[in-house]
N, C-alpha and C positions, 0 to 999 in steps of 0.2 A: 424502616426499608436502609441498603447504604445509601448515601448519593454515587453514582456514576461520574465520575472523573475522568477524561478524557484528553489525556497531553502530544501535545504537537510540539514541533519545532514553534510553529507559530500557531495562532487559533482564525486560520482563512477561515470563508464564508463555508468550503468540503468540513474542516473539519469541523464547525457548528452545528452545521445539516446530520451527521456522521450520529453525531450525542444527541441531535435532537429527536432524528429516526430509533436508535437506540433503549431512548430514554424512555421510550413512550411505546419500543415495544417491553419491554421492563415492567412501567408500572412505578419508575421510580426516575425522583429529580435526577438534573444533567447539567454539567457543566462546563467547558472544554473550558481549555486555556494552556497558553507558550511555556512550555518548562522554567524560561525563567519569575513565569509568576507562580507553577504550579506550589513554593509554600507561606504566598500569602493567600490561596486560594483554597489552601487547607485549614489554614485560623478559620476562614471564615464560614465556612458549609457547617449546614448545622446536623452535629448526629460524628457519627462514620461514618468517613468513605473511599473507596472501592478507585481506583487511579487505576485506569487503560489503554497503554501507551498506542494514539495512532501512528504507531513507524514498522513502516514494513520489514527494512531488515535487519534496524541498528537502535535500539531504543538508551543508546548512553547510559545507561546504568539506574533505566525507571524500571524492568521490570521484562518480561518478554515481546519482545516485538511479534509484529500481526502475524506476518511472513513470516515461512513459505506455510503459505493452504490453503485446500482443495475451493475455498471460498473466493478465495481472491483470485486462482487460476482462472474460477467459472466466473469473474464478474471480467475481466483481462480479455475470456472467450464474446464476452457481451456487448464490450465493447468494438472488437474484433466488427462482428456480425452490424455492428450499427453505422459498422463505417463502411459498411459493402461488402467484407470477403466472404468467401464462404467459403464455411471448417475444411479441417485436410490442408488448407493450401499452405507452402514453408510462409512462417513466418522466425518475426527476429525481435526478443526481447529486450528492451534498453531499457537501463538501467544505471544511474549513476554509479559510479564506482569505486572501491575502497582498496581499499591497504590490506583489513584485516582477512585475514584467510577464513574465522569460523561466519565474518556477513559475505564473504565472496561464497562460501559450504551455499547460505540462506538462500544466495541469488541463485545461484546453479540449481537446486532443487527447487527455486518456485518458475523453472523457466522449466525443470520437467514435473513440475505438475501441471503448467499450463500444458506443455506438448502435449498427455496425459488427456486432458478436457478437451485440447482441439483437436485431440485426436491428425493431429500432422507434426510435420515435423521443427518443431523450436530451437534457435541458437540462440543463446545472452550476446549483446556488445553494452562496455561500459562505456562509461565517459575517462573512464578514469583509472590508475589502481591496478589491482592482479586481471580482472578481466581482460580480453578480449576487445580491439577499439572499436568503437561505432564505423569506424573510416575505414577499416577493415575488413569490415563484415557486411557493412550494409554498401549495398549496391544500386546502380538502376532498378526498379520496380521493385525493389522488393515490400514488404508490406512490412510494418514493426508492431507492436506493440510497447505502450509506453508503461514502464513497471513503474507508475509512480501515483502517491493517493493522491493528489490535485496540482491545481495554477501554481506559480510558483521558480523561482529561481533555479529549481534542478528540471524542473516541468520545460522547459522554456528552456534551458540550455540546450535540454535534446530535442526538440521541437527544431529547436536551429542547426541543433547538427545532424541530423536525420534527414535535414529538408537538406542542405549543405549532400549529405553521402548520396543525394539524388530516390530515396525509395518513392514508392507511388503513392502508397498509404500510410501515414498515420495515425493510430489508434488513439481517442482523447484516454486522458489517464484515470485510476480507475474509479473516480470520484464517490459520490455519496449514493453506491451504487447501495440494493438493499443487505444484499454477500454481504458489503459489509458493519453496517450494522447489527448484522445478526453474528458478525463475527467476535464484535464487541460485545453483543450480549453472551454469546458466551464465556471469552473470556469474562466479565463482568461475573456471569454466574458461578466459572469455576472455583475466579479467586476469594469470592462470598465463600464458599464452604471452605478451600484450604479457612480460611480465615476464626471461620468457626468451628472448623475441628482440633 
């Protein structure tokens, strides 16, 4: 079996945990790495590897990003429930902004998938770029879902700006949720099959 190699901007604990869980589910060796280290990691992997980007909206030439996907929306809904929010309540999905129309469309689709899963209205807000600004969308008492995989500079900026806008609830980032590991496993199998074909 090929080795699962996940790649993200950095190899943080969330990335390593998602990779570990996906590897266990697949019964495959698994390695997490930062994008800058990918070539060196691929040289050290015995046999062949399947690279799965652990990036939600823009995989910067590394392959298709994880999102948008219903499993990510389900993980977001789970984080909202864990934060004490009842399904159906209006939610703002906060994401890092982009100037790329393709990536912006992925964010819009991710918000629509969350609305379908959450069975309530979801509005997208971004830090910058093409989307509506957090400060224009998030108001006092708002409930916010963080569209970020894990902690880091991006998630911290979202947290700070959402708090400054007066939100009452900010759900945790998606994190190493089992649905993320399931999605990574699906991508691994699909990529493995496409290479074999």
